[in-house]
C-alpha positions as a Python dict, from the first residue, in 0.01 Angstrom:
ca = {
    (1, 'M'): (0, 0, 0),
    (2, 'N'): (-53, 87, -361),
    (3, 'Q'): (-205, 438, -355),
    (4, 'Q'): (-307, 575, -694),
    (5, 'R'): (-252, 955, -733),
    (6, 'A'): (-493, 1187, -900),
    (7, 'V'): (-459, 1231, -1282),
    (8, 'T'): (-475, 1610, -1274),
    (9, 'G'): (-251, 1865, -1099),
    (10, 'D'): (53, 2080, -1161),
    (11, 'Q'): (294, 2084, -868),
    (12, 'T'): (669, 2101, -833),
    (13, 'A'): (929, 1924, -625),
    (14, 'A'): (1308, 1906, -673),
    (15, 'S'): (1423, 1556, -767),
    (16, 'P'): (1651, 1383, -518),
    (17, 'S'): (2024, 1393, -569),
    (18, 'E'): (2239, 1082, -619),
    (19, 'A'): (2354, 1115, -251),
    (20, 'Q'): (1985, 1116, -137),
    (21, 'L'): (1913, 809, -345),
    (22, 'H'): (2219, 634, -205),
    (23, 'R'): (2100, 718, 147),
    (24, 'A'): (1748, 581, 69),
    (25, 'W'): (1911, 260, -57),
    (26, 'Y'): (2132, 242, 255),
    (27, 'R'): (1827, 287, 489),
    (28, 'A'): (1643, 12, 292),
    (29, 'F'): (1944, -217, 309),
    (30, 'C'): (1973, -169, 678),
    (31, 'V'): (1599, -222, 747),
    (32, 'G'): (1602, -531, 523),
    (33, 'S'): (1908, -670, 690),
    (34, 'L'): (1770, -621, 1038),
    (35, 'S'): (1436, -777, 936),
    (36, 'I'): (1608, -1085, 788),
    (37, 'A'): (1832, -1117, 1095),
    (38, 'A'): (1533, -1090, 1331),
    (39, 'L'): (1337, -1345, 1120),
    (40, 'I'): (1631, -1594, 1147),
    (41, 'V'): (1664, -1543, 1522),
    (42, 'G'): (1288, -1559, 1578),
    (43, 'D'): (1262, -1874, 1368),
    (44, 'M'): (1552, -2037, 1549),
    (45, 'S'): (1393, -1948, 1889),
    (46, 'A'): (1056, -2074, 1770),
    (47, 'R'): (1209, -2398, 1647),
    (48, 'A'): (1396, -2454, 1968),
    (49, 'E'): (1078, -2398, 2172),
    (50, 'F'): (891, -2627, 1930),
    (51, 'V'): (1146, -2911, 1962),
    (52, 'E'): (1150, -2864, 2345),
    (53, 'H'): (773, -2888, 2391),
    (54, 'K'): (670, -3106, 2097),
    (55, 'T'): (925, -3396, 2111),
    (56, 'R'): (777, -3695, 1934),
    (57, 'P'): (726, -4022, 2117),
    (58, 'G'): (1041, -4230, 2119),
    (59, 'E'): (1281, -3943, 2042),
    (60, 'A'): (1585, -3883, 2249),
    (61, 'V'): (1555, -3587, 2492),
    (62, 'T'): (1877, -3431, 2614),
    (63, 'D'): (1885, -3232, 2933),
    (64, 'G'): (2252, -3144, 2916),
    (65, 'H'): (2375, -3438, 3124),
    (66, 'A'): (2215, -3757, 2977),
    (67, 'A'): (1978, -3867, 2703),
    (68, 'R'): (1672, -4078, 2773),
    (69, 'A'): (1398, -4216, 2560),
    (70, 'A'): (1067, -4027, 2572),
    (71, 'P'): (781, -4245, 2701),
    (72, 'T'): (557, -4398, 2446),
    (73, 'G'): (205, -4555, 2461),
    (74, 'K'): (-133, -4440, 2565),
    (75, 'N'): (-9, -4320, 2906),
    (76, 'A'): (285, -4128, 2762),
    (77, 'S'): (114, -3788, 2820),
    (78, 'N'): (37, -3864, 3187),
    (79, 'I'): (391, -3991, 3247),
    (80, 'R'): (541, -3674, 3105),
    (81, 'K'): (306, -3458, 3312),
    (82, 'R'): (399, -3642, 3631),
    (83, 'A'): (770, -3605, 3544),
    (84, 'L'): (734, -3241, 3492),
    (85, 'R'): (553, -3196, 3827),
    (86, 'Q'): (833, -3396, 3998),
    (87, 'E'): (1105, -3182, 3836),
    (88, 'L'): (934, -2860, 3944),
    (89, 'A'): (883, -2980, 4295),
    (90, 'S'): (1245, -3090, 4330),
    (91, 'A'): (1387, -2767, 4185),
    (92, 'P'): (1569, -2550, 4442),
    (93, 'D'): (1320, -2308, 4594),
    (94, 'S'): (1080, -2418, 4324),
    (95, 'S'): (1237, -2154, 4097),
    (96, 'D'): (1125, -2325, 3778),
    (97, 'R'): (764, -2330, 3904),
    (98, 'K'): (792, -1961, 3992),
    (99, 'I'): (916, -1884, 3636),
    (100, 'V'): (621, -2072, 3480),
    (101, 'D'): (380, -1910, 3721),
    (102, 'T'): (525, -1564, 3663),
    (103, 'T'): (512, -1594, 3280),
    (104, 'T'): (151, -1720, 3288),
    (105, 'S'): (51, -1450, 3535),
    (106, 'Q'): (220, -1180, 3335),
    (107, 'R'): (39, -1284, 3014),
    (108, 'T'): (-293, -1289, 3207),
    (109, 'D'): (-217, -950, 3359),
    (110, 'L'): (-131, -802, 3022),
    (111, 'R'): (-450, -931, 2867),
    (112, 'E'): (-654, -781, 3151),
    (113, 'L'): (-458, -449, 3117),
    (114, 'N'): (-534, -450, 2745),
    (115, 'K'): (-901, -502, 2793),
    (116, 'R'): (-924, -194, 3011),
    (117, 'H'): (-651, 30, 2878),
    (118, 'G'): (-589, -72, 2517),
    (119, 'V'): (-739, 167, 2257),
    (120, 'K'): (-1106, 92, 2190),
    (121, 'G'): (-1334, 135, 1891),
    (122, 'W'): (-1122, -3, 1606),
    (123, 'N'): (-1281, -261, 1370),
    (124, 'I'): (-949, -460, 1363),
    (125, 'P'): (-734, -570, 1660),
    (126, 'F'): (-540, -280, 1806),
    (127, 'P'): (-171, -365, 1882),
    (128, 'S'): (-177, -532, 2222),
    (129, 'Y'): (34, -499, 2538),
    (130, 'S'): (105, -874, 2535),
    (131, 'D'): (242, -842, 2180),
    (132, 'S'): (485, -563, 2260),
    (133, 'L'): (861, -517, 2306),
    (134, 'L'): (843, -367, 2652),
    (135, 'R'): (538, -561, 2787),
    (136, 'D'): (531, -488, 3158),
    (137, 'E'): (901, -499, 3229),
    (138, 'G'): (966, -364, 3579),
    (139, 'G'): (592, -315, 3632),
    (140, 'W'): (579, 12, 3437),
    (141, 'R'): (250, -56, 3265),
    (142, 'S'): (94, -181, 3591),
    (143, 'A'): (210, 141, 3761),
    (144, 'L'): (44, 347, 3488),
    (145, 'A'): (-268, 138, 3505),
    (146, 'S'): (-296, 189, 3879),
    (147, 'A'): (-341, 554, 3808),
    (148, 'G'): (-582, 479, 3528),
    (149, 'F'): (-355, 528, 3232),
    (150, 'G'): (-245, 316, 2946),
    (151, 'F'): (33, 392, 2703),
    (152, 'Q'): (109, 241, 2364),
    (153, 'A'): (341, 343, 2079),
    (154, 'Y'): (410, 173, 1739),
    (155, 'N'): (620, 251, 1438),
    (156, 'I'): (553, 138, 1077),
    (157, 'A'): (829, 162, 816),
    (158, 'V'): (753, 89, 456),
    (159, 'F'): (985, 56, 154),
    (160, 'E'): (916, -4, -216),
    (161, 'A'): (1140, -3, -523),
    (162, 'N'): (1076, -89, -882),
    (163, 'M'): (1310, -362, -1010),
    (164, 'L'): (1234, -332, -1383),
    (165, 'D'): (1450, -137, -1625),
    (166, 'T'): (1211, 154, -1661),
    (167, 'P'): (1258, 529, -1605),
    (168, 'R'): (1291, 639, -1243),
    (169, 'Q'): (1149, 983, -1321),
    (170, 'V'): (981, 1185, -1588),
    (171, 'P'): (1224, 1238, -1884),
    (172, 'S'): (1395, 1577, -1920),
    (173, 'N'): (1224, 1650, -2257),
    (174, 'Y'): (902, 1726, -2064),
    (175, 'P'): (832, 2073, -1938),
    (176, 'P'): (993, 2169, -1601),
    (177, 'C'): (798, 2152, -1280),
    (178, 'T'): (673, 2497, -1209),
    (179, 'S'): (470, 2437, -895),
    (180, 'R'): (602, 2343, -552),
    (181, 'Y'): (322, 2089, -521),
    (182, 'S'): (415, 1876, -828),
    (183, 'Q'): (521, 1574, -621),
    (184, 'A'): (198, 1573, -432),
    (185, 'T'): (-1, 1508, -755),
    (186, 'G'): (260, 1309, -960),
    (187, 'A'): (247, 1578, -1225),
    (188, 'I'): (416, 1488, -1556),
    (189, 'C'): (698, 1739, -1552),
    (190, 'A'): (1076, 1685, -1592),
    (191, 'G'): (1246, 1500, -1307),
    (192, 'N'): (921, 1431, -1108),
    (193, 'Q'): (830, 1105, -946),
    (194, 'T'): (491, 979, -1057),
    (195, 'Y'): (420, 687, -823),
    (196, 'F'): (552, 540, -498),
    (197, 'G'): (845, 300, -562),
    (198, 'Q'): (925, 443, -909),
    (199, 'R'): (1261, 516, -745),
    (200, 'P'): (1353, 376, -393),
    (201, 'S'): (1069, 514, -178),
    (202, 'Y'): (1011, 493, 194),
    (203, 'I'): (780, 619, 463),
    (204, 'N'): (816, 600, 840),
    (205, 'E'): (520, 655, 1069),
    (206, 'T'): (524, 665, 1450),
    (207, 'I'): (196, 693, 1657),
    (208, 'A'): (194, 720, 2037),
    (209, 'W'): (-128, 670, 2236),
    (210, 'L'): (-223, 758, 2592),
    (211, 'T'): (-553, 633, 2727),
    (212, 'Y'): (-740, 697, 3051),
    (213, 'D'): (-987, 447, 3201),
    (214, 'M'): (-1310, 625, 3274),
    (215, 'S'): (-1478, 315, 3406),
    (216, 'R'): (-1315, 383, 3739),
    (217, 'W'): (-1556, 678, 3754),
    (218, 'G'): (-1861, 468, 3668),
    (219, 'V'): (-1869, 522, 3294),
    (220, 'P'): (-1933, 181, 3133),
    (221, 'D'): (-1618, 76, 2934),
    (222, 'G'): (-1538, 445, 2933),
    (223, 'Q'): (-1211, 565, 2782),
    (224, 'L'): (-1050, 894, 2696),
    (225, 'M'): (-781, 868, 2440),
    (226, 'V'): (-522, 1098, 2278),
    (227, 'A'): (-258, 1024, 2021),
    (228, 'G'): (17, 1198, 1832),
    (229, 'L'): (160, 1121, 1484),
    (230, 'Y'): (497, 1170, 1337),
    (231, 'S'): (543, 1073, 966),
    (232, 'A'): (835, 1122, 730),
    (233, 'G'): (929, 989, 386),
    (234, 'N'): (1068, 1083, 48),
    (235, 'D'): (734, 1088, -147),
    (236, 'V'): (487, 1350, 2),
    (237, 'G'): (228, 1254, -261),
    (238, 'Y'): (203, 915, -91),
    (239, 'L'): (218, 1030, 270),
    (240, 'P'): (299, 1388, 377),
    (241, 'N'): (565, 1469, 634),
    (242, 'S'): (384, 1575, 947),
    (243, 'L'): (389, 1615, 1323),
    (244, 'Q'): (32, 1641, 1443),
    (245, 'L'): (-261, 1526, 1651),
    (246, 'Y'): (-375, 1172, 1552),
    (247, 'Q'): (-667, 1118, 1784),
    (248, 'L'): (-856, 1296, 2068),
    (249, 'A'): (-1166, 1099, 2146),
    (250, 'W'): (-1420, 962, 2403),
    (251, 'Y'): (-1553, 610, 2397),
    (252, 'Q'): (-1815, 431, 2610),
    (253, 'T'): (-2092, 177, 2591),
    (254, 'F'): (-2460, 160, 2692),
    (255, 'F'): (-2719, -108, 2758),
    (256, 'D'): (-2476, -385, 2851),
    (257, 'K'): (-2240, -318, 2558),
    (258, 'K'): (-2526, -327, 2305),
    (259, 'L'): (-2453, 32, 2202),
    (260, 'E'): (-2114, 206, 2160),
    (261, 'I'): (-2041, 564, 2098),
    (262, 'K'): (-1709, 735, 2009),
    (263, 'F'): (-1664, 1099, 1929),
    (264, 'G'): (-1394, 1360, 1900),
    (265, 'Y'): (-1106, 1388, 1646),
    (266, 'V'): (-1100, 1045, 1493),
    (267, 'T'): (-939, 863, 1195),
    (268, 'N'): (-1233, 659, 1053),
    (269, 'T'): (-1024, 438, 821),
    (270, 'T'): (-960, 212, 1118),
    (271, 'E'): (-1321, 227, 1248),
    (272, 'F'): (-1499, 137, 915),
    (273, 'I'): (-1475, -102, 612),
    (274, 'G'): (-1182, -308, 730),
    (275, 'T'): (-939, -318, 433),
    (276, 'F'): (-635, -472, 608),
    (277, 'V'): (-570, -824, 481),
    (278, 'G'): (-634, -1070, 768),
    (279, 'S'): (-735, -767, 990),
    (280, 'N'): (-365, -734, 1058),
    (281, 'L'): (-220, -388, 1098),
    (282, 'A'): (123, -523, 1002),
    (283, 'S'): (-6, -636, 661),
    (284, 'T'): (56, -309, 471),
    (285, 'F'): (61, -422, 102),
    (286, 'G'): (-192, -541, -155),
    (287, 'P'): (-522, -353, -122),
    (288, 'S'): (-536, -30, -320),
    (289, 'G'): (-896, 78, -300),
    (290, 'S'): (-904, 453, -256),
    (291, 'I'): (-1265, 535, -308),
    (292, 'P'): (-1345, 590, 60),
    (293, 'I'): (-1053, 833, 87),
    (294, 'Q'): (-1161, 1014, -238),
    (295, 'L'): (-1504, 1052, -68),
    (296, 'G'): (-1342, 1222, 229),
    (297, 'M'): (-1315, 945, 487),
    (298, 'S'): (-1055, 1056, 746),
    (299, 'I'): (-711, 895, 730),
    (300, 'S'): (-606, 1204, 932),
    (301, 'P'): (-813, 1315, 1235),
    (302, 'T'): (-1129, 1509, 1170),
    (303, 'P'): (-1423, 1586, 1407),
    (304, 'S'): (-1643, 1271, 1403),
    (305, 'F'): (-1934, 1120, 1600),
    (306, 'R'): (-1994, 746, 1564),
    (307, 'T'): (-2250, 504, 1714),
    (308, 'T'): (-2244, 116, 1681),
    (309, 'W'): (-2552, -90, 1761),
    (310, 'H'): (-2490, -463, 1825),
    (311, 'V'): (-2815, -607, 1699),
    (312, 'T'): (-2707, -957, 1791),
    (313, 'D'): (-2371, -1116, 1883),
    (314, 'T'): (-2283, -1122, 1517),
    (315, 'I'): (-2496, -860, 1339),
    (316, 'Y'): (-2410, -483, 1383),
    (317, 'N'): (-2487, -152, 1238),
    (318, 'Q'): (-2269, 155, 1287),
    (319, 'A'): (-2297, 502, 1155),
    (320, 'A'): (-2088, 819, 1172),
    (321, 'V'): (-2084, 1186, 1066),
    (322, 'Q'): (-1744, 1351, 1024),
    (323, 'R'): (-1587, 1655, 879),
    (324, 'S'): (-1482, 1550, 537),
    (325, 'L'): (-1124, 1571, 418),
    (326, 'P'): (-1082, 1874, 175),
    (327, 'I'): (-1215, 1741, -152),
    (328, 'N'): (-1156, 2027, -399),
    (329, 'S'): (-871, 2217, -243),
    (330, 'V'): (-513, 2318, -332),
    (331, 'T'): (-392, 2006, -516),
    (332, 'G'): (-684, 1765, -539),
    (333, 'N'): (-484, 1510, -331),
    (334, 'V'): (-706, 1494, -26),
    (335, 'I'): (-445, 1342, 205),
    (336, 'F'): (-181, 1603, 114),
    (337, 'D'): (-432, 1891, 122),
    (338, 'E'): (-552, 1795, 470),
    (339, 'A'): (-189, 1808, 597),
    (340, 'L'): (-127, 2137, 407),
    (341, 'T'): (-442, 2320, 538),
    (342, 'N'): (-454, 2154, 883),
    (343, 'P'): (-87, 2090, 980),
    (344, 'A'): (-154, 2045, 1356),
    (345, 'G'): (-465, 1824, 1291),
    (346, 'I'): (-692, 2036, 1519),
    (347, 'N'): (-902, 2231, 1264),
    (348, 'W'): (-1273, 2196, 1321),
    (349, 'N'): (-1362, 2324, 979),
    (350, 'G'): (-1201, 2249, 649),
    (351, 'P'): (-1129, 2478, 351),
    (352, 'K'): (-1407, 2639, 152),
    (353, 'G'): (-1637, 2385, 1),
    (354, 'T'): (-1568, 2116, 265),
    (355, 'G'): (-1881, 1954, 400),
    (356, 'E'): (-1970, 1644, 600),
    (357, 'L'): (-1929, 1277, 525),
    (358, 'F'): (-2206, 1043, 641),
    (359, 'I'): (-2114, 670, 675),
    (360, 'D'): (-2329, 377, 753),
    (361, 'E'): (-2206, 22, 779),
    (362, 'L'): (-2418, -295, 814),
    (363, 'G'): (-2208, -600, 899),
    (364, 'Y'): (-2207, -962, 1003),
    (365, 'K'): (-1893, -1064, 1199),
    (366, 'Q'): (-1843, -1415, 1334),
    (367, 'P'): (-1501, -1470, 1506),
    (368, 'A'): (-1324, -1798, 1455),
    (369, 'S'): (-1373, -2060, 1723),
    (370, 'P'): (-1318, -2436, 1720),
    (371, 'G'): (-1553, -2577, 1456),
    (372, 'N'): (-1687, -2231, 1360),
    (373, 'P'): (-1489, -2062, 1075),
    (374, 'Q'): (-1449, -1686, 1075),
    (375, 'T'): (-1683, -1477, 858),
    (376, 'W'): (-1697, -1101, 807),
    (377, 'L'): (-1938, -931, 573),
    (378, 'R'): (-1973, -553, 560),
    (379, 'L'): (-2170, -312, 342),
    (380, 'D'): (-2091, 59, 363),
    (381, 'L'): (-2285, 354, 226),
    (382, 'L'): (-2111, 696, 214),
    (383, 'Y'): (-2254, 1040, 123),
    (384, 'N'): (-2045, 1358, 116),
    (385, 'T'): (-2198, 1713, 106),
    (386, 'S'): (-1876, 1876, -11),
    (387, 'T'): (-1810, 2054, -343),
    (388, 'F'): (-1661, 1814, -599),
    (389, 'R'): (-1508, 1873, -939),
    (390, 'D'): (-1750, 1769, -1219),
    (391, 'F'): (-1543, 1574, -1465),
    (392, 'S'): (-1840, 1535, -1710),
    (393, 'H'): (-1777, 1892, -1830),
    (394, 'L'): (-1417, 1830, -1926),
    (395, 'P'): (-1246, 1957, -2128),
    (396, 'A'): (-1475, 2251, -2212),
    (397, 'N'): (-1522, 2365, -1851),
    (398, 'P'): (-1233, 2237, -1630),
    (399, 'G'): (-1351, 2447, -1334),
    (400, 'A'): (-1705, 2294, -1323),
    (401, 'T'): (-1813, 2167, -982),
    (402, 'R'): (-2108, 1985, -828),
    (403, 'D'): (-2237, 1958, -481),
    (404, 'G'): (-2243, 1612, -311),
    (405, 'N'): (-2117, 1269, -406),
    (406, 'F'): (-2185, 918, -279),
    (407, 'G'): (-2023, 577, -281),
    (408, 'V'): (-2087, 214, -184),
    (409, 'T'): (-1848, -56, -75),
    (410, 'F'): (-1895, -428, -3),
    (411, 'L'): (-1627, -655, 149),
    (412, 'A'): (-1647, -1017, 248),
    (413, 'D'): (-1387, -1248, 410),
    (414, 'R'): (-1444, -1616, 496),
    (415, 'Q'): (-1226, -1882, 658),
    (416, 'L'): (-1237, -2176, 405),
    (417, 'W'): (-1032, -2426, 613),
    (418, 'Q'): (-975, -2436, 979),
    (419, 'Q'): (-621, -2565, 1037),
    (420, 'D'): (-627, -2605, 1412),
    (421, 'R'): (-931, -2655, 1629),
    (422, 'S'): (-750, -2720, 1957),
    (423, 'S'): (-834, -2381, 2112),
    (424, 'P'): (-1013, -2050, 2042),
    (425, 'L'): (-679, -1882, 1974),
    (426, 'A'): (-561, -2153, 1731),
    (427, 'A'): (-902, -2161, 1548),
    (428, 'A'): (-797, -1847, 1348),
    (429, 'R'): (-532, -2043, 1170),
    (430, 'G'): (-623, -2168, 822),
    (431, 'L'): (-697, -2059, 467),
    (432, 'Y'): (-913, -1755, 384),
    (433, 'A'): (-1063, -1589, 75),
    (434, 'G'): (-1205, -1239, 36),
    (435, 'I'): (-1343, -991, -210),
    (436, 'S'): (-1394, -615, -222),
    (437, 'V'): (-1613, -411, -452),
    (438, 'M'): (-1628, -31, -442),
    (439, 'Y'): (-1817, 218, -657),
    (440, 'A'): (-1862, 601, -682),
    (441, 'P'): (-2002, 800, -975),
    (442, 'P'): (-1734, 875, -1243),
    (443, 'E'): (-1867, 1232, -1289),
    (444, 'A'): (-1704, 1334, -955),
    (445, 'T'): (-1467, 1054, -862),
    (446, 'G'): (-1128, 1006, -1026),
    (447, 'I'): (-1116, 633, -961),
    (448, 'S'): (-1472, 529, -976),
    (449, 'Q'): (-1464, 143, -947),
    (450, 'Y'): (-1246, -94, -748),
    (451, 'Y'): (-1242, -478, -749),
    (452, 'E'): (-1022, -702, -538),
    (453, 'G'): (-979, -1070, -477),
    (454, 'R'): (-758, -1199, -199),
    (455, 'A'): (-646, -1531, -60),
    (456, 'Y'): (-439, -1563, 264),
    (457, 'W'): (-315, -1823, 496),
    (458, 'I'): (-282, -1744, 868),
    (459, 'G'): (-48, -1964, 1062),
    (460, 'P'): (93, -2177, 777),
    (461, 'F'): (355, -2341, 1001),
    (462, 'D'): (295, -2499, 1340),
    (463, 'N'): (591, -2318, 1494),
    (464, 'R'): (483, -1980, 1344),
    (465, 'P'): (103, -1974, 1423),
    (466, 'T'): (46, -1601, 1360),
    (467, 'D'): (249, -1556, 1036),
    (468, 'M'): (46, -1493, 718),
    (469, 'F'): (100, -1543, 347),
    (470, 'S'): (-128, -1332, 121),
    (471, 'L'): (-195, -1303, -249),
    (472, 'V'): (-405, -1003, -365),
    (473, 'A'): (-527, -912, -710),
    (474, 'A'): (-680, -566, -762),
    (475, 'R'): (-831, -366, -1043),
    (476, 'N'): (-894, 15, -1040),
    (477, 'V'): (-1117, 171, -1309),
    (478, 'V'): (-1062, 543, -1386),
    (479, 'S'): (-1347, 785, -1458),
    (480, 'H'): (-1390, 774, -1833),
    (481, 'Y'): (-1464, 1146, -1828),
    (482, 'L'): (-1120, 1208, -1686),
    (483, 'S'): (-919, 964, -1898),
    (484, 'D'): (-1098, 1069, -2224),
    (485, 'A'): (-1030, 1441, -2159),
    (486, 'T'): (-664, 1367, -2081),
    (487, 'N'): (-611, 1138, -2381),
    (488, 'R'): (-777, 1380, -2621),
    (489, 'F'): (-470, 1605, -2606),
    (490, 'S'): (-205, 1343, -2544),
    (491, 'G'): (-64, 1403, -2897),
    (492, 'L'): (21, 1762, -2795),
    (493, 'T'): (109, 1712, -2428),
    (494, 'G'): (273, 1365, -2422),
    (495, 'V'): (57, 1292, -2118),
    (496, 'F'): (-167, 986, -2123),
    (497, 'A'): (-426, 862, -1882),
    (498, 'A'): (-481, 493, -1797),
    (499, 'R'): (-834, 368, -1813),
    (500, 'T'): (-760, 83, -1572),
    (501, 'S'): (-478, -19, -1334),
    (502, 'N'): (-431, -391, -1251),
    (503, 'S'): (-200, -518, -983),
    (504, 'V'): (-102, -854, -823),
    (505, 'T'): (78, -859, -487),
    (506, 'A'): (230, -1155, -291),
    (507, 'T'): (361, -1102, 60),
    (508, 'Y'): (466, -1294, 365),
    (509, 'T'): (409, -1131, 709),
    (510, 'A'): (624, -1286, 989),
    (511, 'H'): (569, -1242, 1360),
    (512, 'L'): (938, -1211, 1441),
    (513, 'M'): (908, -1178, 1809),
    (514, 'P'): (661, -1021, 2055),
    (515, 'G'): (619, -657, 1932),
    (516, 'L'): (800, -705, 1598),
    (517, 'W'): (636, -791, 1262),
    (518, 'G'): (816, -790, 929),
    (519, 'T'): (667, -823, 582),
    (520, 'I'): (845, -892, 250),
    (521, 'G'): (703, -942, -96),
    (522, 'V'): (671, -834, -452),
    (523, 'G'): (405, -650, -647),
    (524, 'Y'): (333, -604, -1022),
    (525, 'T'): (119, -317, -1158),
    (526, 'D'): (55, -262, -1528),
    (527, 'H'): (-18, 115, -1485),
    (528, 'P'): (138, 230, -1157),
    (529, 'S'): (38, 594, -1214),
    (530, 'L'): (-295, 700, -1371),
    (531, 'A'): (-138, 986, -1555),
    (532, 'Y'): (180, 864, -1727),
    (533, 'F'): (435, 938, -1995),
    (534, 'K'): (475, 710, -2294),
    (535, 'T'): (788, 520, -2180),
    (536, 'E'): (692, 493, -1816),
    (537, 'G'): (607, 120, -1837),
    (538, 'P'): (478, -115, -1568),
    (539, 'S'): (628, -164, -1220),
    (540, 'F'): (754, -471, -1046),
    (541, 'N'): (825, -357, -695),
    (542, 'V'): (1017, -526, -414),
    (543, 'L'): (823, -462, -87),
    (544, 'A'): (928, -454, 270),
    (545, 'S'): (782, -320, 592),
    (546, 'L'): (848, -348, 966),
    (547, 'L'): (610, -285, 1250),
    (548, 'V'): (749, -230, 1590),
    (549, 'N'): (505, -221, 1886),
    (550, 'M'): (642, -75, 2203),
}
């Protein structure tokens, strides 16, 4: 999560006090300590289970009373199976067998519940019921499902802090912040924060979903879904504080699942392009491509209508029209301006000058299976009818605008080595590589080019088959019209504009236990803010995040 702010803007925000900074550090320390503790406990549990079920031939196996040699030879597997059956049969009331059967049945039931009641329409896996803290304890999910409902809630907490000896805010010799929106744009004014992590920064986001199964009324795969969002943090330029609608949508299929439709108030960043490393929602760091968001793609809910045509089992084409995020509004930060002008998330229309965004994605998606590595290719075309600022007229006419803008993105991911071919679930383990290329015209787009290369390893350890290590290198290219206009007056203003921003991020995402994912890592960026002061310097951020799925 390395979001670049707009270069222009003049907005104010009071800088945090020492007490606030101490509280931020304390929160980060607590989250980090809990994450490390959970990782240790999860690893110990996984190791214990691994030792119990994967004992090597000839090793001593202790059952608490006596040790015996594990059978060896070509019939060892059959001998162990017969022994297990005998132990289960001789157990009082067959309680051990009941535990095994109940666990297997519960997992099967949760998977079935997830197929019918889990949120539909995402292009990455939605957090599942089987990978949740509460699962179906006491049968509460089953009780909801019997009435047609499904419920899911997850929380994502993210923390970043620069570890280099560089300024934590804009120096006091710069002009004071005179606008209440300075933090939203990272304006170069005394005491302001110019990028996420410059001083200890955090965000916390909770999303709760309620679904209703319309297939019980004869609608093929039909689902009605509603979701609410609560977000809070100490850098509103990165993510605004809000309590709002997150989704209100209808989904169904036609022609034996060949055609999907989804419409309503939708966030299309989880429906198109697929920027999460490893298609994992818990992997929150690395990619920093903002061009789709600059072109108005909804990261907050906007009215949208989408269709997906499955041409074959692997080739698909999906298209959508949505109300754009406000492109040329109060601050120029489209995420902040959407929250500012649409705080409840229910506005049908945007501010003046807001038009429609048209999206089309042609893709090839082959899931991993034994002997068949995973491949995902996707090409997206975007066109927005909104009014954009025209940077080509800077600095002579800073208020110049133009109607319409377009962009193109291409992303590709390929499994290079399949580590485990023993089952369809295990087939996803292995080494992957991917690239991203994004472009939009520099005349109307602040960051007009984005290039990314990534390598990641899913399931690096046998006893942690869903963990992931990732390494991401990214390059953002700033509109030369915008950077040239800013740098022309830097001798007078002391404000400079980067022409490029390059970053490298290394993270490890651990599946600590069902429903709990933790990520730790580091990230280096040479120009962490696109508009910067002379002594700002690079950033070397420590990164941490925690995803809790209820």
